[in-house]
N, C-alpha and C positions, 0 to 999 in steps of 0.2 A: 425592448423596447417603449415604449408608451407610447403613445397616439396619440392626436390632435384630442379627441374626444373624453380619453383617459384619464388626461392632464387638467381640462375645463372640470370636469367632475370631481375632481379633486378640491379645484380653486371655489367653486358651487357650495359642495360638502361644507368647506370651513367656513364660507362662509353665510352658512347655516341654510341654503338652499336646497339641500337635499338631508336627506334625515342618515346618520353614520350606519355602519353594520356592526358597528361593535362598542361596546365604550370599556375600558379598562379601565375601574379605578383603584383610587388606593395604593399606589405604588410605589415603590422608592427607586427613581428612574436613571440608572446606571448609562450617563450620556457621554460615550466612547472621546467624542467630539472635543466637549469641553474639560471632560475629566472632573463631572462631578456628579453626587448623586444627591437628587433632590425629590420630598413629593408631589405627584404630580396621576394625572389622568393621561392616560391615551386613546384615542379617538382613532377608528380605520373604517374604510370604505374602499370595497373595490380592492381585496386584497390589499390595501397601500397605506401609509400609517396619514390621516390625517392635519393633526397636529399634537403636541406635547403639551401646551402652553399650560400652565398650574389656575392657568384664571379663565378658562374656556369651560362653554356651557353648553354645548349641542347636545341635540338627540340619537338619540343611539336607538334601535331594533333591539340587540342584546344587550347585556349589562353583567360585565364578569367583575367579581369583587377580589381585588387582588389582596386582601387582608394584610394592608400591608410589607408586601414581601419588595426584593430588588426584582425588575423590571432588568432582563439583558438581551441584547442582540442574540440574535439565534448564532451557535456555534461554527464553523465551519474548518474544513480539514483543508487544508489544502494540498497536498498529497497521498493518494490513495491507491491499493488495486482492489477491485471489487474481488478480483476471483480469491486472491490470498483471504479471504473469508472463509471461500466455501460457499457462498452464499450468492444467492441471486440477486440484482438490485431489489426487489420487491420483499424477502425475506429478509434481506439485511436492514428494512425499515424498523421491523420490529424490535431491533435491539439498539440499533444505532441514534434514533431519533429520540426514544423513551430519556433516551441521555440531553437528550440538549442540540444534540448537530441536523442543523436544515440547512446546508448546502456540503457538498462533497465533492473536492475536484480530485477527478479520475483519470490517470493514465491507464486506457483500457491493453496497455500493450501485451497482459497474456490470452486474450482471447484473440490480437492483432497478430502473433507470430504463430497462432496454430489456424487459423480461420479470414484472415487479412480485413480487407473492407467488409466483404459480407459479415462477418463477426461482429464486426462494429455496432454496422446495421441491426444487427437481432440483437443489441446487447441494448440500443438506444429505442428499443418498441416498446421496453417498461415506462418509460421517464412519463407519459402524459399519466400516469399510476399513480405513483410515489407523492409521498407525503414530504416528502421534500426535493432540492433541487441536485442534480448532477450537472457540471459541469467540467466538459470532457479536453485534458491536456492529448491533442495530440501524439500519438507514438512515433518517436523519431526515429527508434533502432527493429526495427520490423526487417531482416535480421536485427539479434544483437552487435554478434559477432561474427560478419561475413568475412567467409573461407573456413570458418575454426569452429562449426557448428550446421547441422541441420534444423530449417524449420518446418513449419507448413505452410507458412506465407512468405510473399516479400510486397511491401511497401513501398517504392519507391517517391523520388523528389515529386514527383508526378500528382502521384495518389496522397499524397500526405498533402501536398495546394489542397487539392481538389475537398480533400476533409475537413481543412482547416476554413473554410470558408462556412459550414457549418456551425448552425446560429451556436450549438451549443458549444462552439470548440474556442477555450480562450486562451492557448498555448502550445507550447510543442514539445510534448512529454519528454521527458530527463535523458540527454546527451552527454553522456560519456566521456570525458579527456580525448578513450584513443580517436576516436572522430576527428577530435580538431585540431592534435597535439602532431596526427600523423598527417593533417593536410589533405581528409579527405572531401573532393571535391560533391559527391553528393549529396555529404552532411554540409558541409557547408553552402552548397544550395540552399538544402531546406531551411535554416535558418534564415539565411539574405530575404528567402520567401516567407516569413514569419516576420521578420523586424517587414518589411514593406507593407504588410499589413498591421501594423501598429499592435502586434502583438508579443508576447516573450516567449522566451524560451528556458525552459527548466534546464538545471544542471542536474548533475551526479558525479562530482569531483574528488572522491571518493579518494585519499592517499594526496594529492597533489597539492604543492605548495611552492615557493619562489615563483621563481619566472614560469613556470608549467602552470601555478593558477592566473600571472598575470596574461601568457597567452589565451588559455579558456575564457578568461572573462573580458579577453580582448573582443573576440568574437560577439561579442553580445549577449551571452549567458547571463539569466536577472538573478538566478538561485539554488541552493546548495543543498540537502535534505541527507547527505549522508557524513552533516560532525559529529565524531561521536567525543573530542575534547577542546574544549578551551580555547589551543592556540590555534586550531582549526577552524571556530568560527570566526577567533577575533580576521585573522589572517582574511577571510572571506569578505569580512564588512569589509577591510582595511581597501579592497577595490572592487569596492562597488556590487558587491553580491549579496543579496538579502535569505537568509538562515532558517530552514526551515527546520525548528526543533521536533527531533521526532520521539515517539514512544509508541513501537509496535512489540511486538508479542519476542522476537529475538533482535529485536535491535533495540535496546534501551539506552536515549538520550538524555529524555529530560536532566535526571539530578544533575548529570556533570555540566552538564551546558548551561541551566540555571544557576546555579552553584558558580560558574565561572562571569553569569550575566552579573549577577549581586558583588561579587570579591573588584571584577575591574570596574563597577559603576558604567556598565553601557546603555547607552540609549537601545531603549525596546523598538522604537521607533522601526528597525528595519529585521525583523524579528514577527517568524508567524509556529503555528503549533501544527503538526500533523502526523497521520497514524504510516503511512506507510504502507504496514502489513502486518495487521493484528487479527488476531482471528477468532471469530465471534464469541465464545463464552469469556474469553477476557476481559472483553470489551462489557458485556452483559455483568460479570462480576465486579468488573476492576472498575472503567468507563472507557469513555473517546476521546473526545477533545476536552470534555468537562473534566477529566480524571486531570490532562498536563493541566488546566488553567489551576485546579486544587492541589498538584503538589507542586506547582512553579510558589504558589500562597504560602503552602507551609515549610517550605523552604527559606522563605522568609522575601520574597517579592511583591510588592505593590500589588493586593485585588485588583485596584485598576487597571494597573499596566499587563497583568496577566489575561484580563477580561479583553483589552485591547489587542495583544499577543494575538488570540483567540479569535477576531472576531473585524474589526476593521481594517486594522494593519494587512491582513489577507483580503478585503475587499481593495485599497486601495490599490495593493502588487497589480492585483488583476483586474485595476481598469473599471471596477463595477460598485465604488464607493457611491455613484449614485443610485445605485440599485438593493443593495444589502450591506451587511456588517454595523449598521448601528440602525438607533430607535429616533428617528428623527425622518421632519416632516419630508410627501414625497414613497421616499424608501418603501419595499415593499416591507409588510408586518410580518416579518420575521422575529417574535418574543419569547424567551423563556424566564417564565417566574422561580425565584429558589428565595428560602429561608432568611439563606446566610451565604453573600456573596466573596464570601470565603475557602468556600463546600460546596460547589455547584452540583447540585441535587436538585434539578428540576422536580417542581410541585404542577405545572403543566408549560406545552411546546405550544407553539402559535407558530405555526407556516403557513404564507400569505394571508394571514387575515383570518384561518379558521383551526380552532384546538383539537391538536391532530391527538396527544397523546397528554396522560396524566400521571401520576404516581408510578410513571413506573411503568404504564401499558400505553401500545398503542391504542387510542381508539377502534379505529376501525379497521381488520384484515386487508394488509396490501396480498391479493393472492398474487402467487405464480405461474403468468400465463403459459400457454405452449411455446417451448422454441421451437425454431425447426428442426424436422428428422437428422437431419443431414450433419448438423450442429452437434448430436449427440451420437455419432459413430465417425471419430475423430482418430481411432486410436485400432493401428494395423502393424502386427508384426510381418516383418517381410518374413524373418527363416526363424526356424521353429527356436524356442530358447529354451537352453540345458544347462547343469553346471560348468560343462565344457564353455559355455559361451561368456563365463569369467576369469577363466584364465589369466593369470599374470603373467606372461612369461617374461624368460630370463635369457640372458645371452651367457648364463655359464649353467652345469647339469646337474649340480649341486655343494654346497657351502654358502657363502653370504656373499650379499650384494647389498650397493645404496643406491638408495632412491629419495626421489623427489615427495617428499610428504606435506600434507596437508591439513595443519596443526590447527582446531579450531580455536577462538576468542573466546569466552564465554561472554551471553547475553550482546555477541553482536555480529554481523556477520559479513565482516572480515576476519580473514587466517593470517597465520605464517605460513611462510614458505620453509620448512626444514628440511636435511639430509637425516638420512635415518638405515643403521643398517637392519636387514632384513636375514630370516634363512630363506636356502632355496631351496629346494626338491625337485625331484626327478625332474627338472626346469621347469619351476615353478616357486612364485614367490610368494609364499608365504603368512597370513594374516597373524600377529601377536597379540594375542587375547588380552595376555595378564599386562602388557605395556598398554594397553587399549585401540592399536593400531586396524583398526579394520577397513575390511574392502568397500571400495564405492565406487559405482558404476552408473551408466548414464548409457542405456538402450533406445535407437531412434525409434520412434512411434508412429510415423510416417508413412509406412510404407515403401520408403525412398527407397533405402539402401541397405538396411538393415543392419547398420553399425552399432558395435559394444566400446564405449569408450569405457577403461578399465584403471582406477586410481587406488591410491591409499589416502586413509583419514583419521585422525586421533580428534578425540573428543565427543562422541559417541555412547562410550562405556556401556554396551550391549557385553552383556558375557554371552550370550545365545541367541540365537534364530536373524531375522533380517525387517526392514522395516523396507516399503518400495512407495513410492507414491509418481503419480502422472504429470506432477506441476514441478519443473527442474527449470527456476531459473533464468536467463528469459523462452531459451528457443522448448521448452516442454516438454521433452522426452520426460520418461519415465526414468527416474533415478531411485536407487537402491544399496542398502548400506549393510551387512552383515559380517557375524562370524563365519558364516560359511557358503560356498560356490550353492550347494543343491535348496539351502534356505532361499539362498536370491531369487534364484531360478522358481522357485515356487511362489515368492509372493509379487515378483514384477508378472507372470502367467495370470496371478490372479486381477490384476490392476488390469491387463489387459484385455481381459473377461469380461473385467465389468466397462470396457469402455470409458477408463478412467476413473479415478481414485486413488484409496489408501491399502495399505492392507498390514497385516504384521503375519510371519509366517516364524515357525520354531520346530523343530525336531519331524520336521517333513509336514507337516499340515498349517492349513490356515488357521490360525485362532480366531482372525476377526479380520472387518473389509467395511469398505462403506464407496459406495458409486456415487461418483461426480458427472454423472455425464454431458454437461452441458461444457462442451468442447475440452473434458475431461477436468476441466478446471473444476465446476463448481456444480452445485446440489439442486436438485428442479424444489426439493421437500422441505418445509419450514422450519425456520430458523431451529427451534429447541429438539426436533430430532436429528439437526446437524448436527447439534454441541453435544447432544447424549449420547448419540456414537462414536463422538470425536472421541470426548470424556473416555471411554470403554475404550478406543486404539490406543488414548494414551497411560491409558492405566497399564494396559499388555505390553505396550515399550518400557513403563519402567520398572515391569516387573520383568522384562528381560533383563534389567541393569541400568537402563538409561536414565540418570538423571535430573533428562532437562525438563525446564516446564514446556517449552513446545517444541518437542521431537521434530515432528514435522514440518514447520515452518523452517526452522536449519536444515532438516534435509533436503526442503528447496530451494533454499540457496549456497547450499555448501559449492555448489557444482558452478555458481555463477561467476562468466569466464569475463566481467567486467569489475568483479572486486577483489583486490588485492590479499593475498597476493597471488594463491594459483587457482584456474578455476578445473571443473572437468564438464568436458559436451561428449557426445559422439562420437570424436574425433581423435579423443584422448585428452589429453593432461595440456591447459594453456597458464602458458608465462603472460599475468594480464597486463604488469605493466610494461613489458615487450611487447605485448599483441602478438604472441606466435605461439605455435603447438609447438611440446618438448617432448622427448621420453620420459619414460614413466622410471628407468633406471639413469642415475647419474652416470658421467663418465666419468674415468677411473683415473 
């Protein structure tokens, strides 16, 4: 919020009474409000833009020659999760800021499910050191599926209302349809409290259409980042919901949705870009929100519209257009310079008036501070994990049986619920490697009950070994997929030994592993170290037969109990649309 002194100083600077801190001269300004591009100079004082008038002639302490480049507003990620990057907020800076992202709207539901309000506070301790802006979408689902999973913490309506008062809080985080369609009073109370504060409620409306979508929207849900096809996007726009077009590691939606926007000549003013969940290496190599912009233009979208989607649209949606999202007087000076506005590769990134990145590199390291020790000891196995922990018991002794199978959809987090005939030996359902039907399990890791939920999945293509990860949305118990129970047990025990992390096991040996001690979700190490280690783990998974681009990201989502059709928790298999546990074996 701007103070009297700040407003007065900005006015006086524009009148020539004070010297500007920075003049960016010789740029082509991309004005997302007027939809124009024109040559001008930009004047900055005390973090804010003083003038963009081509005729202004103000004195400045420093002058930056834009060399005729385009000046774009800093990019905004409308919805993301730090924990999915495996990096701390500090370490992530070196990856996203050079790509031009200066604001990230973060739902910290992962750390909240592990460690509650205190976990959120621990995460926020980094904010004053970051060369970008962190805004908080207050976690609405802690736990995500009450009664269907075990989590480390609970955030009730009162706790959520208190956190919503924090200065950084801009919305209620993604709320799945079951909380509305099953008329859950606690969640409706969270919605009502949020709307009473004139803040937004983020949606998570995957798979819902027709009257269900109408009922969902009627509760006050503002947006949705789960559209995977054009029809879903259009239906959400029809009921007054904004659409976040997502491009993550395992959820690739930009191509489909932007093609739909162009084909149907849709108004883009209610569209925004987000990453949701994207690994750091992919951000570094491919891009962040700048990738979404460049790809949209490549597909045929007008560059101005693509940039508006990435900037001012999000600022308006979160009711912050008076502060961010444009290069206009009085706004915070978040500016990126690019040689070609059709391919957004920043040469200079400015955050709140300071140059923070040049030519793909952060100018000053954002050091990872020490996180609380208790937050780095959140993995406790109540019972020993052995191969027998993963036995998939059948009602039959031998022969065959039908099971409910999680059938993955490539490059998406949704899955199909199919019935599959499986072999039974000695009362146990067997994997079928030839048909790519592997065992999937979730191990409770908070030391509360020792539950192990077991199911089967198709899509990982492992020929041998097992993969384990202590991030399984949104309960974040340990999830493991494998071709045999022995390697699965080995992989899970390695993750527990590390107090959270990833592991690859094969033939009774740990091939590689990586620790993620912050809540069992994030590393304390610099970005390059984490990315290099993840590259090794991905290569190990590939060597075992997995053809996925991001196997651990897919592993983290496949058990999610709020994304259709099926999920898996420590309590067992979940029918997502019916929001209930179902047996592994289908009824005869």
